[in-house]
C-alpha positions, 0 to 999 in steps of 0.5 A: 242516240239519235240515228241522224246524229249517229249517221252524221258523226255528231258526238253526244257527250256530256258537256256539263260535268256532274259535279257542276250540276251538283254544285248548281243544285246545292247552291240553289238549295242553300239560297232557300234554306238560308232564308231562316237566317234572316233577322226577324226585324231586318234593318232598312238602312246601311251605313256608308262603310258597310255599303263600301264593303258590300260593293267590294264584295259584289264586284268580286271575280267576274262581276262586270257591273252591279246595280241597285233597284226598287223591284217593279212588280212585273219581273217576279214569276207568278206564285213566287215569293220575293221577300224584299222590294230592293235588289242588288243586281250583279252582272257577269260578262260571257266569253265572246269566243265561247258564246259565238260557238253556240250551240256547242259543248264549250258554250254550254259548259261556260253558261253553267259555270257562270250560273254556278259562279253567280249563284255562289256570289248571290249566296255570299252577298246574302250571307254578308248582309244578314249578320249586319241585321239586314234581310236578304234573299238570294235569287239563284240565276239557275231558275231564279225568282224573277225575270232578270232582264227587265229588272236589270233594265230598271237599274239602268245597266242596259236595255231589253232587246226584241229577243228578250235579252239584256243588251249592255253598252259594255258587253252587248247581249253577252251577260248573265244576271242574278239578284239579291233582294234585301230590306235595305232601303237606302241603296243608291237607286238610279234616278232614271234609266 
């Protein structure tokens, strides 16, 4: 323990339970391992009925907003393979009370819970697309494939502030983001931001 922390009586307890970290890593690993389930020749069109089911699935528990985007080249990290050019982008709103406690164990716990929930959601979305013949690649938000704020800005859900965070009209900068890249070309892309 740091001597200064000990002198000031600061607790150095673990804010994030081991099982949460284990879940995060398992879901991140699944996002990579499940790529083998993609069809060899993925479908590029989705029916209105299937898109309706997809939107019901995406707007699951905690998802505040969803957008669709054509992947701009800038947000992808160097030497990272994004398989498809189209993205489904879910956003979750953070609890304002807990985010205003930052830095604190409660804030850290909430952020890890959100990373885990978004990781589960992106895998669920990808898993729902593959049996319908679509290619899908979940980008787990905990060390994902892309820098999400610029991608989400291109979707029109908000704007990137000087601090590098996405600012949305509904939630301000209190959002966590993820993406699922897909072969589906007829997603309802925004005409402009």
